[in-house]
Structures are given as structure tokens and as C-alpha cells.
C-alpha positions in Angstrom: 0.0 0.0 0.0 1.2 3.5 -0.9 1.9 5.8 2.0 -0.5 8.3 0.5 -3.3 5.8 1.1 -2.3 4.9 4.7 -4.7 6.0 7.3 -3.4 6.6 10.9 -5.7 5.6 13.8 -6.4 8.2 16.4 -4.3 6.3 19.1 -1.4 6.0 16.7 -1.5 9.7 15.9 -0.8 10.6 19.6 2.1 8.2 19.6 3.6 9.4 16.4 3.1 13.0 17.3 4.9 12.4 20.6 8.0 10.8 19.1 9.5 14.1 17.6 8.8 16.0 20.9 10.5 13.3 23.0 13.5 13.2 20.7 13.8 16.9 20.9 13.7 16.8 24.7 16.2 14.0 24.8 18.6 16.0 22.5 18.3 19.0 24.8 19.0 16.9 27.9 22.0 15.3 26.3 23.5 18.6 25.2 22.7 20.3 28.6 24.3 17.4 30.5 27.4 17.7 28.4 27.7 21.4 29.0 27.2 21.1 32.7 29.8 18.3 32.9 32.3 20.9 31.5 30.8 23.9 33.4 28.5 23.2 36.3 27.5 26.9 36.4 26.3 26.9 32.8 23.3 29.2 32.4 22.6 28.8 28.7 21.1 25.3 28.8 19.8 24.7 32.4 19.0 21.2 33.6 15.4 20.3 34.6 16.3 20.5 38.3 17.5 24.0 37.9 14.5 25.1 36.0 12.2 23.5 38.6 14.0 25.4 41.4 13.7 28.7 39.6 10.1 28.3 38.6 9.0 27.0 42.0 9.8 30.4 43.5 7.5 32.1 41.0 4.9 29.4 41.5 4.7 29.1 45.2 6.5 32.1 46.9 4.5 35.4 47.0 6.3 38.4 45.6 7.6 40.7 48.4 6.3 43.9 46.7 2.9 42.8 45.4 2.2 39.7 47.5 1.2 37.8 44.4 2.4 34.5 43.0 4.2 35.9 39.9 3.8 32.9 37.7 0.0 32.8 38.0 -0.3 36.6 38.0 1.7 36.7 34.7 -0.5 33.9 33.2 -3.8 35.5 34.2 -2.7 39.0 32.9 -1.6 37.5 29.5 -4.7 35.3 29.1 -7.0 38.2 29.9 -5.4 40.4 27.3 -5.3 37.6 24.8 -8.9 36.7 25.5 -10.2 40.2 25.1 -8.2 40.8 21.9 -9.4 37.5 20.4 -13.0 38.2 21.4 -13.0 41.6 19.7 -11.2 40.3 16.6 -13.6 37.3 16.3 -16.7 39.4 16.6 -15.4 42.0 14.1 -14.4 39.2 11.7 -17.9 37.7 11.9 -19.8 40.9 11.5 -17.6 42.5 8.8 -16.9 39.2 7.1 -20.6 38.5 6.6 -21.4 42.0 5.4 -18.5 42.1 2.9 -19.2 38.5 1.7 -22.9 38.9 1.2 -23.1 42.5 -0.1 -21.0 43.2 -3.2 -21.4 47.1 -2.9 -20.0 47.0 0.6 -17.2 44.6 -0.5 -16.2 47.0 -3.3 -16.2 49.9 -0.8 -14.5 48.5 2.2 -12.6 45.6 0.7 -9.5 47.6 -0.3 -9.4 49.3 3.1 -9.4 45.9 4.9 -6.8 44.6 2.6 -4.6 47.6 3.1 -4.8 47.3 6.9 -4.2 43.5 6.7 -0.9 43.9 4.8 0.6 46.5 7.2 3.0 44.8 9.7 1.2 45.2 13.0 4.4 45.6 15.0 5.2 48.7 13.0 2.0 50.2 14.4 3.0 49.5 18.0 4.7 52.9 18.6 1.7 54.7 17.1 -0.7 52.7 19.4 1.4 53.5 22.5 1.5 57.2 21.6 -2.2 57.4 20.8 -3.6 55.1 23.4 -0.9 55.2 26.1 1.0 52.4 27.8 -2.0 50.8 29.4 -4.1 47.7 28.5 -5.9 49.4 25.6 -2.8 49.6 23.4 -1.8 46.0 24.0 -5.3 44.7 23.2 -5.5 47.0 20.2 -2.3 45.5 18.8 -3.8 42.0 19.0 -7.0 43.2 17.3 -5.3 45.1 14.5 -2.9 42.3 14.0 -5.4 39.5 13.5 -8.8 40.9 12.8 -8.2 42.2 9.2 -6.9 38.8 8.1 -9.8 37.0 9.7 -12.3 39.4 8.1 -10.8 38.7 4.6 -10.9 35.0 5.2 -14.6 35.0 6.3 -15.6 37.4 3.6 -13.9 35.3 0.9 -15.5 32.1 2.3 -19.0 33.7 2.3 -18.6 35.2 -1.1 -17.7 31.8 -2.5 -20.9 30.2 -1.3 -22.8 28.5 -4.2 -24.9 31.1 -6.0 -27.7 28.5 -6.2 -28.2 28.9 -2.4 -28.6 32.6 -2.7 -31.0 32.3 -5.7 -33.2 29.8 -3.9 -33.3 31.9 -0.8 -34.4 35.0 -2.8 -36.9 32.9 -4.7 -38.5 32.1 -1.3 -38.6 35.8 -0.5 -35.6 36.2 1.7 -34.2 39.7 2.1 -30.5 40.5 2.2 -30.5 40.4 6.0 -32.3 37.0 6.0 -29.8 35.6 3.5 -26.9 36.9 5.7 -28.4 35.3 8.9 -30.1 32.1 7.6 -27.8 31.1 4.7 -24.4 32.7 5.2 -24.0 32.7 9.0 -24.4 28.9 9.7 -21.8 28.1 7.0 -19.4 30.8 8.2 -19.2 29.6 11.8 -17.0 26.6 11.2 -14.7 28.7 9.1 -14.7 31.3 11.9 -13.4 28.8 14.4 -10.8 27.7 12.0 -9.8 31.3 11.4 -9.4 31.8 15.2 -7.2 28.7 15.4 -5.0 30.1 12.7 -4.9 33.5 14.4 -3.7 32.1 17.8 -0.1 32.0 16.8 0.1 35.6 15.6 -2.0 36.8 18.5 0.5 35.4 21.0 3.3 37.1 19.0 1.6 40.5 19.2 0.8 39.9 22.9 4.4 39.0 23.9 5.7 41.9 21.8 3.4 44.5 23.5 4.1 43.1 27.0 7.9 43.1 26.4 7.8 46.8 25.6 5.4 48.3 28.1 4.1 46.2 30.9 4.7 45.3 34.5 3.1 41.9 34.5 2.6 39.2 31.9 4.3 36.2 30.4 6.1 38.3 27.8 7.1 40.9 30.4 8.7 38.3 32.6 10.6 36.7 29.8 12.1 39.9 28.7 12.7 41.0 32.3 14.8 38.0 33.2 16.7 37.8 29.9 19.1 40.6 31.1 20.2 38.1 33.8 20.5 35.2 31.3 17.9 33.4 33.4 17.2 30.6 30.9 16.0 28.5 33.8 12.9 30.9 33.9 12.7 31.7 30.2 12.5 28.1 28.9 9.7 27.1 31.3 7.8 30.2 30.5 8.1 29.5 26.7 7.1 25.9 27.3 4.0 27.1 29.3 3.0 29.5 26.5 3.2 26.5 24.1 1.0 24.4 26.4 -1.6 27.2 26.7 -1.6 27.7 22.9 -2.0 23.9 22.3 -4.8 23.6 24.8 -6.6 26.6 23.2 -6.2 25.2 19.7 -7.4 21.7 20.8 -10.4 23.2 22.5 -11.4 25.2 19.4 -10.9 22.1 17.2 -13.1 20.0 19.6 -15.7 22.7 19.8 -15.9 22.9 16.0 -16.3 19.1 15.7 -19.0 19.0 18.3 -21.0 22.0 17.1 -20.5 21.6 13.3 -19.9 17.9 12.6 -21.2 18.4 9.1 -18.2 20.6 8.3 -15.7 17.9 9.1 -15.0 15.1 6.7 -14.5 11.5 7.7 -11.3 10.7 9.4 -10.8 14.2 11.0 
């Protein structure tokens, strides 16, 4: 049997997916052990025991100034910013995507503007946002929204515009107005695509969040990473990066499961 025709069972997918990760961890441990054998004070590639000691302080020992557990305070602050930014971007993508996709005059009017905003590197707008909105939470959330919303809007609008014309004709034949077509025909078919767009936007959203926190913040995962880098504290940076990866994976898996449960008709067999 050709490899292109081989289907992998769900249980085997987990095993196969874990193999590269385990190999990468093993490679890291091997190189780190070799470096520490030469220099026990090496800070570039800390051993797991060193990372556990460093992170345990942030996990369980309250900060002397704030009285908070810094690890959880950083996590909550970042997730709150990310959640608000994703929420605003998702709602904007759904509303604007439906309008642009269903109504050709609106698409012709606003389409170029959305495209223009989408191709601007969001990081380049960060100084403008900080000057215009200040160094508070608004600028950080705005960067996430500006960074991912235009791309999501374009994706949803293109998906809705590509719906079979027969569906629109049948709906109009039955007397549906433009608003009813948008709600009854386009919206149900756009929802699975919207969840997929959110999944694809998670990576960029984290990038914009970390960038904003690194420049102007006093709490957050990105803030902590860039704060301790001046001390070469890789025993804190690596666990924080790994934690961000875990959070992102959990969010992606949750969205994928939600899409399969709510819209099974949008997922083919074997997915």
C-alpha cells in the first residue's frame, strides 16, 4: 500500500506525534548534561532540576512587593489580554466578514481598506498605538485586534462570497431579504470557518501579545521573559516559553473539539 493511502488511527496519531517531541527533549537533555559536565555553572542550557527550582519560586512564593504569585499573575494577565483581543477580533471578523461577503457594494467599498490594513506589519504600528492610546491595556489589546482581525475578516468574507450562487438564488426565490440571507444562509456556513480562522490566528495573537508586554508592561508572560533575559535566566525563560506553548496547544485543541462538536457536518470522515 502506498503511503498516500495509509490512514493513521487516532491512538497511533498521539504516539507518532509524541515521538519528535520526545526526541527533541532527549537531545536537549543530552547537550545540557554535556555542557554542565564541563561547566556546572552553565546558564545557557539549564537542567530540569535548575528550571524546577527557579520556577517553583515564581509558582509558590509570593512576591515581596505585590504579595502575588508571579507565575499565576503573569499567566492571568496575559490570558486576559489575549482573550479580550481574540474576542473583539472574532466578533469583528464575523460581522464584517458576513457584510462584505454577502453585499457586493460593501465589499467593493470596504474591501480595499481591509486589505490595506491587513498587509501592514502590526508591529510597525506599536509605537503609534502607545503614543495614541498610552501604555495601558488598551494599546496591547488594540495591537492584537489590529494584527489578526483584518486577516480574519478577509478569510470570512472570501468564504461567504464563495458560497454557491444557487443557495442565494433559492433563498431569494423564497422571498428572503439580504438580511435574512446573511443570517439564515451565510452565518451557519461561516461559523466553522470562523473557528478555523481563530485557530490560525492564535499564533500571531501570541506574538503580538508578547511583543506588547515586552515593551510596556509590569506583569505578563512576555514581560517576565524579557525582564529576566538581562540576567541570562534561561531557567525561567525556557519554562515560560514551554508554558506558553502548552496554553496555545490547549486553546487550539479546545477550538478544534468545539468545532467538531458544534458543526460535525463541516468535518469530513477521518478528521
